[in-house]
DOZALUM-883244 format. One record per residue (C-alpha): x, y, z; residue number from 1; residue in one letter. Coordinates in Angstrom, 3 decimals, always signed. Last residue first. Example, Ala and Ser with C-alpha at 12.3 -4.5 7.8 and 13.67 -1.06 7.14 Angstrom:
<atoms>
+----------+----------+----------+-----+------+
:        X :        Y :        Z :  nr : rest :
+----------+----------+----------+-----+------+
:  +13.670 :   -1.060 :   +7.140 :   2 :    S :
:  +12.300 :   -4.500 :   +7.800 :   1 :    A :
+----------+----------+----------+-----+------+
</atoms>
This chain:
<atoms>
+----------+----------+----------+-----+------+
:        X :        Y :        Z :  nr : rest :
+----------+----------+----------+-----+------+
:  +17.807 :  +31.841 :  -37.617 : 243 :    R :
:  +20.025 :  +28.235 :  -38.509 : 242 :    G :
:  +19.311 :  +26.319 :  -35.866 : 241 :    Q :
:  +15.954 :  +27.223 :  -37.097 : 240 :    W :
:  +16.255 :  +26.031 :  -40.447 : 239 :    D :
:  +18.561 :  +22.733 :  -39.437 : 238 :    A :
:  +15.353 :  +22.117 :  -37.113 : 237 :    R :
:  +13.339 :  +21.712 :  -39.927 : 236 :    G :
:  +10.373 :  +24.759 :  -40.075 : 235 :    T :
:   +6.733 :  +24.934 :  -38.534 : 234 :    K :
:   +8.003 :  +26.641 :  -34.964 : 233 :    L :
:  +10.279 :  +29.392 :  -37.300 : 232 :    P :
:   +6.968 :  +30.265 :  -39.739 : 231 :    H :
:   +8.704 :  +30.983 :  -43.373 : 230 :    S :
:   +7.318 :  +26.839 :  -43.722 : 229 :    H :
:   +4.042 :  +27.512 :  -43.506 : 228 :    D :
:   +2.832 :  +24.337 :  -43.337 : 227 :    R :
:   -1.092 :  +24.384 :  -44.985 : 226 :    H :
:   -2.885 :  +20.820 :  -45.190 : 225 :    R :
:   -1.151 :  +19.624 :  -42.006 : 224 :    R :
:   -1.614 :  +22.638 :  -40.291 : 223 :    W :
:   -5.288 :  +23.210 :  -41.438 : 222 :    G :
:   -6.257 :  +19.628 :  -40.117 : 221 :    A :
:   -4.380 :  +19.779 :  -36.535 : 220 :    P :
:   -5.356 :  +23.751 :  -36.048 : 219 :    G :
:   -5.755 :  +26.764 :  -38.038 : 218 :    Q :
:   -2.354 :  +28.260 :  -36.998 : 217 :    Y :
:   -1.848 :  +31.310 :  -38.968 : 216 :    G :
:   +0.062 :  +33.360 :  -36.141 : 215 :    P :
:   +1.208 :  +31.093 :  -33.594 : 214 :    C :
:   +0.586 :  +32.682 :  -30.199 : 213 :    Y :
:   -2.150 :  +34.326 :  -31.220 : 212 :    D :
:   -3.363 :  +31.315 :  -32.717 : 211 :    R :
:   -2.917 :  +28.891 :  -30.049 : 210 :    L :
:   -4.491 :  +30.773 :  -27.124 : 209 :    A :
:   -7.586 :  +31.036 :  -30.230 : 208 :    P :
:   -6.944 :  +27.859 :  -30.085 : 207 :    L :
:   -7.036 :  +26.198 :  -26.409 : 206 :    V :
:  -10.297 :  +28.474 :  -25.220 : 205 :    Y :
:  -12.609 :  +27.034 :  -27.551 : 204 :    Q :
:  -10.395 :  +23.311 :  -28.039 : 203 :    A :
:  -11.582 :  +22.414 :  -24.596 : 202 :    R :
:  -12.775 :  +19.264 :  -24.975 : 201 :    L :
:  -10.348 :  +18.254 :  -27.935 : 200 :    P :
:   -7.310 :  +19.627 :  -26.222 : 199 :    L :
:   -8.686 :  +17.223 :  -22.735 : 198 :    L :
:   -6.940 :  +13.743 :  -24.957 : 197 :    K :
:   -3.664 :  +15.091 :  -25.752 : 196 :    A :
:   -3.667 :  +16.451 :  -22.399 : 195 :    L :
:   -3.456 :  +13.612 :  -20.689 : 194 :    K :
:   -1.166 :  +12.232 :  -23.178 : 193 :    R :
:   +1.051 :  +15.038 :  -22.443 : 192 :    L :
:   +0.650 :  +14.175 :  -19.287 : 191 :    N :
:   +2.416 :  +10.548 :  -19.307 : 190 :    R :
:   +5.326 :  +11.555 :  -21.923 : 189 :    A :
:   +5.717 :  +14.232 :  -18.590 : 188 :    T :
:   +5.569 :  +11.174 :  -16.138 : 187 :    A :
:   +7.542 :   +8.946 :  -18.673 : 186 :    A :
:  +10.872 :  +11.991 :  -18.654 : 185 :    L :
:  +10.750 :  +12.308 :  -15.220 : 184 :    H :
:  +11.113 :   +8.838 :  -14.546 : 183 :    F :
:  +13.367 :   +8.369 :  -16.911 : 182 :    E :
:  +15.871 :  +11.469 :  -15.708 : 181 :    D :
:  +15.224 :  +10.080 :  -11.868 : 180 :    R :
:  +16.680 :   +6.941 :  -12.642 : 179 :    A :
:  +19.306 :   +8.319 :  -14.438 : 178 :    G :
:  +20.026 :  +10.895 :  -11.185 : 177 :    C :
:  +19.514 :   +7.460 :   -9.392 : 176 :    P :
:  +22.239 :   +5.621 :  -10.285 : 175 :    G :
:  +23.036 :   +3.640 :  -13.114 : 174 :    R :
:  +20.610 :   +4.792 :  -16.792 : 173 :    L :
:  +18.613 :   +2.127 :  -18.285 : 172 :    R :
:  +15.818 :   +1.255 :  -15.687 : 171 :    L :
:  +13.814 :   -1.603 :  -16.645 : 170 :    R :
:   +9.603 :   -2.362 :  -17.800 : 169 :    D :
:   +9.812 :   +0.888 :  -19.059 : 168 :    I :
:   +7.761 :   +0.444 :  -21.980 : 167 :    G :
:   +5.736 :   +2.783 :  -22.175 : 166 :    L :
:   +2.301 :   +0.894 :  -22.835 : 165 :    I :
:   +3.329 :   -1.604 :  -20.416 : 164 :    R :
:   +5.728 :   -0.137 :  -17.410 : 163 :    K :
:   +3.919 :   +2.974 :  -17.848 : 162 :    Q :
:   +0.639 :   +1.862 :  -17.992 : 161 :    H :
:   +1.245 :   -0.682 :  -15.382 : 160 :    A :
:   +2.649 :   +2.901 :  -13.135 : 159 :    F :
:   -0.181 :   +5.152 :  -14.345 : 158 :    L :
:   -2.982 :   +1.821 :  -13.184 : 157 :    M :
:   -1.450 :   +1.763 :  -10.042 : 156 :    E :
:   -2.785 :   +4.973 :   -9.603 : 155 :    V :
:   -5.487 :   +4.052 :  -10.052 : 154 :    K :
:   -6.449 :   +0.829 :   -8.332 : 153 :    K :
:   -4.602 :   +2.709 :   -5.174 : 152 :    R :
:   -7.808 :   +5.125 :   -5.151 : 151 :    L :
:  -10.813 :   +2.493 :   -5.535 : 150 :    K :
:   -8.718 :   +0.831 :   -2.302 : 149 :    C :
:   -8.380 :   +4.599 :   -0.496 : 148 :    S :
:  -12.839 :   +4.414 :   -1.552 : 147 :    I :
:  -12.945 :   +1.166 :   +0.196 : 146 :    A :
:  -11.370 :   +2.322 :   +3.253 : 145 :    Y :
:  -12.879 :   +5.632 :   +3.886 : 144 :    Q :
:  -16.630 :   +2.685 :   +3.823 : 143 :    K :
:  -15.012 :   +0.851 :   +7.488 : 142 :    T :
:  -14.176 :   -2.174 :   +7.717 : 141 :    Q :
:  -10.691 :   -2.222 :   +6.842 : 140 :    A :
:   -9.882 :   +0.782 :   +9.230 : 139 :    I :
:  -11.085 :   -2.161 :  +12.327 : 138 :    A :
:   -8.332 :   -4.090 :  +10.980 : 137 :    R :
:   -5.349 :   -1.469 :   +9.883 : 136 :    A :
:   -6.409 :   -1.063 :  +14.118 : 135 :    V :
:   -5.868 :   -4.364 :  +15.343 : 134 :    D :
:   -2.474 :   -4.884 :  +12.962 : 133 :    S :
:   -1.342 :   -2.009 :  +15.017 : 132 :    S :
:   -2.713 :   -3.691 :  +19.044 : 131 :    P :
:   -0.991 :   -6.990 :  +16.583 : 130 :    E :
:   +2.752 :   -5.488 :  +16.852 : 129 :    Y :
:   +4.081 :   -7.848 :  +19.693 : 128 :    I :
:   +2.791 :  -10.811 :  +17.366 : 127 :    S :
:   +0.655 :  -12.981 :  +19.472 : 126 :    R :
:   +1.281 :  -17.441 :  +18.799 : 125 :    T :
:   -1.403 :  -19.235 :  +19.916 : 124 :    V :
:   -0.889 :  -23.284 :  +21.351 : 123 :    K :
:   -3.325 :  -25.697 :  +21.707 : 122 :    R :
:   -2.566 :  -28.582 :  +23.774 : 121 :    Q :
:   -1.587 :  -32.177 :  +23.519 : 120 :    P :
:   -0.950 :  -31.464 :  +19.918 : 119 :    A :
:   -1.959 :  -34.007 :  +16.311 : 118 :    K :
:   -6.100 :  -33.444 :  +16.610 : 117 :    P :
:   -5.048 :  -29.390 :  +18.129 : 116 :    C :
:   -8.658 :  -27.653 :  +17.175 : 115 :    C :
:  -11.283 :  -29.818 :  +15.077 : 114 :    S :
:  -10.665 :  -33.469 :  +17.149 : 113 :    P :
:   -9.994 :  -31.005 :  +20.627 : 112 :    K :
:  -13.629 :  -29.366 :  +20.247 : 111 :    L :
:  -14.961 :  -32.071 :  +23.226 : 110 :    G :
:  -13.080 :  -30.952 :  +25.279 : 109 :    C :
:  -11.877 :  -32.959 :  +28.362 : 108 :    A :
:   -7.992 :  -33.589 :  +27.137 : 107 :    D :
:   -8.550 :  -29.363 :  +25.586 : 106 :    C :
:   -8.968 :  -28.219 :  +29.444 : 105 :    D :
:   -6.685 :  -31.628 :  +30.718 : 104 :    S :
:   -3.488 :  -29.968 :  +28.479 : 103 :    K :
:   -4.269 :  -26.477 :  +29.674 : 102 :    R :
:   -4.037 :  -23.747 :  +27.312 : 101 :    A :
:   -0.915 :  -21.755 :  +25.823 : 100 :    R :
:   -0.170 :  -18.470 :  +24.721 :  99 :    Y :
:   +3.522 :  -18.113 :  +22.945 :  98 :    R :
:   +4.470 :  -14.385 :  +22.734 :  97 :    L :
:   +6.084 :  -13.339 :  +18.949 :  96 :    M :
:   +8.707 :  -11.151 :  +18.296 :  95 :    G :
:  +10.359 :  -13.313 :  +15.319 :  94 :    D :
:  +13.461 :  -13.982 :  +17.712 :  93 :    Q :
:  +11.084 :  -14.869 :  +21.110 :  92 :    D :
:   +9.247 :  -12.394 :  +22.984 :  91 :    P :
:   +9.502 :  -11.701 :  +26.555 :  90 :    K :
:   +6.924 :  -11.791 :  +28.739 :  89 :    A :
:   +7.451 :  -10.082 :  +31.782 :  88 :    E :
:   +7.147 :  -11.421 :  +35.199 :  87 :    R :
:   +5.754 :  -10.625 :  +38.168 :  86 :    P :
:   +7.372 :  -11.075 :  +41.078 :  85 :    K :
:   +6.492 :  -13.444 :  +43.341 :  84 :    S :
:   +5.564 :  -15.614 :  +40.689 :  83 :    F :
:   +1.837 :  -17.043 :  +40.284 :  82 :    A :
:   +2.331 :  -20.069 :  +37.592 :  81 :    R :
:   +0.262 :  -20.841 :  +35.032 :  80 :    R :
:   +2.430 :  -18.506 :  +32.482 :  79 :    Y :
:   +1.597 :  -17.209 :  +28.251 :  78 :    Q :
:   -1.792 :  -17.854 :  +29.181 :  77 :    R :
:   -4.995 :  -19.520 :  +26.625 :  76 :    L :
:   -8.114 :  -19.356 :  +28.979 :  75 :    E :
:  -10.759 :  -21.820 :  +28.408 :  74 :    K :
:  -14.930 :  -21.437 :  +26.854 :  73 :    G :
:  -14.641 :  -23.844 :  +24.283 :  72 :    G :
:  -14.219 :  -21.593 :  +21.126 :  71 :    P :
:  -10.605 :  -20.830 :  +22.742 :  70 :    C :
:  -10.164 :  -17.661 :  +25.404 :  69 :    V :
:   -7.029 :  -15.527 :  +24.175 :  68 :    Y :
:   -4.924 :  -13.687 :  +27.812 :  67 :    A :
:   -3.789 :  -10.545 :  +28.721 :  66 :    D :
:   -5.896 :  -10.544 :  +31.631 :  65 :    N :
:   -7.510 :   -6.682 :  +30.851 :  64 :    A :
:   -6.870 :   -7.532 :  +26.728 :  63 :    A :
:   -8.576 :  -10.606 :  +26.415 :  62 :    D :
:   -8.002 :  -12.166 :  +23.114 :  61 :    Y :
:  -10.463 :  -13.907 :  +21.309 :  60 :    I :
:   -9.620 :  -17.114 :  +19.823 :  59 :    F :
:  -11.142 :  -17.959 :  +16.263 :  58 :    D :
:   -9.395 :  -15.389 :  +14.278 :  57 :    A :
:   -6.538 :  -18.777 :  +15.622 :  56 :    R :
:   -8.238 :  -20.889 :  +13.182 :  55 :    E :
:  -10.128 :  -23.702 :  +14.367 :  54 :    I :
:   -9.241 :  -26.932 :  +11.994 :  53 :    T :
:  -10.582 :  -27.378 :   +8.181 :  52 :    G :
:   -6.890 :  -28.162 :   +6.900 :  51 :    D :
:   -5.514 :  -24.946 :   +5.614 :  50 :    K :
:   -5.297 :  -23.046 :   +8.189 :  49 :    R :
:   -4.983 :  -19.458 :   +8.332 :  48 :    G :
:   -2.604 :  -17.438 :  +10.731 :  47 :    S :
:   -0.243 :  -15.865 :   +7.814 :  46 :    K :
:   -2.198 :  -12.308 :   +8.093 :  45 :    D :
:   -0.430 :   -9.786 :   +6.285 :  44 :    V :
:   -2.770 :   -6.423 :   +7.293 :  43 :    V :
:   -4.665 :   -4.768 :   +4.392 :  42 :    P :
:   -3.361 :   -1.387 :   +3.794 :  41 :    I :
:   -5.531 :   +2.074 :   +4.996 :  40 :    H :
:   -2.345 :   +2.734 :   +7.296 :  39 :    P :
:   -3.926 :   +6.033 :   +9.021 :  38 :    V :
:   -0.427 :   +8.080 :  +10.242 :  37 :    I :
:   +0.793 :   +8.816 :  +13.925 :  36 :    G :
:   +4.574 :   +8.380 :  +12.803 :  35 :    R :
:   +5.443 :   +6.470 :  +15.321 :  34 :    E :
:   +2.483 :   +3.937 :  +16.774 :  33 :    E :
:   +0.622 :   +3.953 :  +13.193 :  32 :    A :
:   +3.091 :   +4.347 :  +10.484 :  31 :    L :
:   +6.459 :   +2.175 :  +12.592 :  30 :    W :
:   +3.711 :   +0.042 :  +13.676 :  29 :    N :
:   +2.076 :   -0.838 :  +10.549 :  28 :    L :
:   +5.287 :   -1.282 :   +9.326 :  27 :    M :
:   +6.723 :   -3.865 :  +12.296 :  26 :    P :
:   +3.553 :   -5.937 :  +11.992 :  25 :    G :
:   +3.289 :   -6.397 :   +8.044 :  24 :    T :
:   +0.725 :   -4.677 :   +6.079 :  23 :    G :
:   +3.065 :   -3.215 :   +3.398 :  22 :    Y :
:   +3.475 :   -6.145 :   +0.774 :  21 :    A :
:   -0.194 :   -6.397 :   +0.725 :  20 :    T :
:   -1.018 :   -3.185 :   -0.876 :  19 :    D :
:   -0.967 :   +0.060 :   +0.112 :  18 :    A :
:   -2.716 :   +3.468 :   +1.107 :  17 :    I :
:   -0.815 :   +5.488 :   +3.870 :  16 :    L :
:   -3.100 :   +8.363 :   +5.996 :  15 :    R :
:   -2.317 :  +12.245 :   +7.164 :  14 :    E :
:   +0.498 :  +12.495 :   +5.896 :  13 :    P :
:   +2.894 :  +15.373 :   +6.218 :  12 :    K :
:   +4.169 :  +17.391 :   +3.234 :  11 :    L :
:   +7.164 :  +19.797 :   +3.639 :  10 :    G :
:   +7.495 :  +19.146 :   -0.317 :   9 :    F :
:  +10.608 :  +17.598 :   -0.368 :   8 :    T :
:  +11.758 :  +16.559 :   +3.471 :   7 :    D :
:   +8.095 :  +15.490 :   +4.564 :   6 :    T :
:   +8.037 :  +13.674 :   +1.288 :   5 :    V :
:  +11.622 :  +11.912 :   +1.473 :   4 :    R :
:  +10.239 :  +10.899 :   +5.035 :   3 :    D :
:   +7.476 :   +8.613 :   +3.786 :   2 :    V :
:   +9.378 :   +6.973 :   +1.034 :   1 :    M :
+----------+----------+----------+-----+------+
</atoms>
């Protein structure tokens, strides 16, 4: 979508506003790191626990030492052994890095019943896209993010109106060309409804222009009371084609 906007209109967005469906790690990394777009998107976080135990959010990440610090002050690392050649962390197939605490530290910790009651030691996972997620979380605390959420609701209301009021809950035509035509018609109908609401507010400017374009026009009420069938714009389709 971003590429189509750039190719069609030559626009490069500075920020992107979207819902949680776009708050995954790969998407946030693509926006922030590859495209340089500020993501105003809620982060998808499935690390929460429902059993009341300590969550991953309670652990503090130490970027300098590449380790997590638990609420008890102990470190969780990927490797405990000292290798002659430093090993590079390898994520699993889901892009997750695993950090483990020492079993001796967990056994002597008073928080173990509320941290890892059924495991010998606590383990914490970290996505390889976590830096981009941290950027999105920091943006979510700003005032501009709150403004973006309000703007997103306005745009979503337009789609909801087309879907519920205009009845475009599914496409009737096949292919991208048919979908484009349907959306163009829906956008035209939406714009006409907005213009109809603005017409009474600007009648003093619009009506003189309509009278110049349509001689004898007296407004909507006069149109219904005094139909001039001699004017081509007020005739039926057959009379118009005959002319």
